C-alpha angles and dihedrals in degrees: 000000000000119000129233129191114192130170122218097024102161102072143038118337092358093056092048091050093050092051095046097046091048089054089049089058101257127143106238130201116186142163144201136178091247124071087197091057092050092047090051091048092055093045094050091048091049095248100288112207092224095058119093122185138185136173110251140164101206091200090065110077096211092048091048092049092049090051094052091047089050090052091048092050090054102033101026093208138017131237095179136022119190117189099203107144115108143136131221103223117187129335101218141105123292088243091061100031112129109243095218093053091046090055093047094050093049091045094053103031100041111012090043092057090050093050096047093044095046092052094042099050095081089058098044115114122233105263090031127137134226118197121188116195109233132169143225084252087066095054103052138017109292109184115209093017089101119172093006092060092044092049092051092048084054091051091054091052094042091053093050091050094045093049090059094046095050098045091096090054091053092242119140120214128200138180107209124200102199094193125216107347134173100255138130090250091054090049090052092050094045108026093168094054121105104237091205088070090063130080115258121248089251090072091057090048089054090050090052090054089055092051091053092048098044103029096205124207120264130043108241112065132180119207109266095014 
């Protein structure tokens, strides 16, 4: 059975990915900051034997390292790593952006991807895939998106750099912009938007499966492109 490590697997796109890959016969190791959320995930999925969970704050290097070591102990090696965990922060101008929230967003959305990836690389199989969840806000100027936009610009650059470094190991790297998706984060960012007009997270999970199967050329990918 192939092995998946994914951060932020209790909500939104992460939750949809966990469910789909379990159905596809993968072993899945995931994390969240809440023990309650992980407990609920296992209960709602009927305690699958091939699901492994651990509390982790990806923005804390020791917590991130402990999570990856936990995954390695249970899975031994990784076919796929999906860096999904992120937070929105504030939607306001740089002039008025709270410094503590800026630091938290960068720590989780960017530093967290670095930590998890750094610790996971030694266990990635040749022919494996790393997918970092990006955003349209990381591809073009997005005024008033503050630290979130900056963190996603960072993810795009990090993915391009990592793809070059891991070529010799036979590991493909992608930055995926999932586009407008029906998630809690999207609802927070656009409270006036009708969520029923957006694609469900399950569609993004299906798209991720196709990336893993087909391994397209290029690094930065938009949903549906």
